[in-house]
N, C-alpha and C positions, 0 to 999 in steps of 0.2 A: 785690485779691489773689485768685489762682486757687485753686480747691479742689484738694486733693491727690488724685492719681489712684491707684487701686488697681493692683496688679500686672497683673491681667487687662485693665484698661482701658488701661494703658500698652502692653502687648503688642499689643492691637488697634490702638491709635493708631500704633505703630511700623510695623505691617504695612501700614497705609494709605499710609505714606510711601515704600514700595518703588517706586512708579511715578514718583517725582520724577525720578530720574536713571537708576539701574539698581537691581535688587533688592538687591545688596550695597552698603553694609553694613547697611541697614535690616533685612533678613531675618535676618542673623546676630545683630544686636543683640536683635531680638525673640525669636529662638530661645534665646539665652543667658539673657535675663531670665526667660523662661518656665521654663527649666531650673532657674535659681537659686531662683525662687519655689516651684517644686515641691519642690526639695530642702529648703528651709527649712520648708515646711509638713509634710513627712513626719516631721520630728523631733518636732513637737508635735501630730501629726495626731489628730483626734478619732475615736473609734469610736462606733458606733451600735447599739443593740439594735433589731432589726427583729422586730416581732410581727405575725403573720398571723392574722386572725380570720375567722370566718364569721358574718355577721349574719343572723338568721332572723326572718321575720314569718309569722304565721298569717293567712291571707286567707280570706274567705268571699264567696260569690257567691249571689245569689238570682235564679233564672230562672223566670218563670211557666210552668207546665206547658202552659197554653193556647197559648203561643208555639211549642211543639215539635210536629213533624209526626208524632206517634205517640201511640197510646193504650196502648201497652205500657210499663209502668213501667221495665223494664230498658232498653229503647231510649231512653226519655226521659232516664234518668240518663246513659247513654252519650253521647247528643247534647249534653246540658248539659256534661258533662265535656270533650267535644271543643270546645265553644264557649269554655270557659275556657282550655284548652290552646292554642287558636288565637288567644288574646287578643282575642276578639270580645265578651267580657262585661265589664261594669264591676263593680268590687268592691263588695260590700255592706258589709263591715267589714274591719278589720285590727287585729292586736295584735302588737306587737314582742315577740319571745321572748328577745331578748338576743343577746349575742355569745359565741362559743366560740373560744378560742385553739386554732388548729390547729398552729402551730409558732412557734418563736422562735430567733433566732440573733444573733450579733454580727458586724457588717461594718465594715471600715475606710471612710474617707470616699470613696475612689474607688469601691469596690463599692456603697456606699449610693447614690452619685450615678448610677451605671449603672442600678441598680434603679429609682431615681426617674425617670430618663428612659424606662425601659421601661414603667413604670406610668402616667406622666403625659405622654403625647405632646402634650397641650395646652400644656405649658410648655417645649417644645423650644427655643424662642427665648430662654429665660431664661439669664442668665449663671450661672456657678457660684456667685457671691456671692448672687444672688437666691434660688437654690435652697437654699443653706445657711441664709439668713435665714428662709426659709419653714419649714424643718425645725426651726430653733431655737425657733419659736413653737409648740411641741408641747403645751404645757399649757393646758387649757381654763380660762377664767375661771370662778370659782364664781358660780352664780346666786343671787341674793338671794331 
């Protein structure tokens, strides 16, 4: 017994059949199925709350004064700051300061998926169903 195909899998499958003889009727069937599945999903379409946050860490670096090419304390500090800014220094310690919510809004499924694609180019090859399944797993499991 074969597994039932989703609408998007069926559309993809039908589009591959277009080369068998001529594009019609396969392309027309795929287009109509896609249209029907989109229309039926808009009736019960999920909405999503999108929350944007900024996560902050306090970082510290320790640079030996003897490694700097100056005896002037002001220059030593400036050179050390430049080394950190240029990402030449390894961190000494860090402390997470938390997350701050910068904005929140509600998007429909189409808008949410567009934002998902924009933010997650690594998942560009994922199907719509894979993306929705990923988003549905939003709740973290409680640590014991």
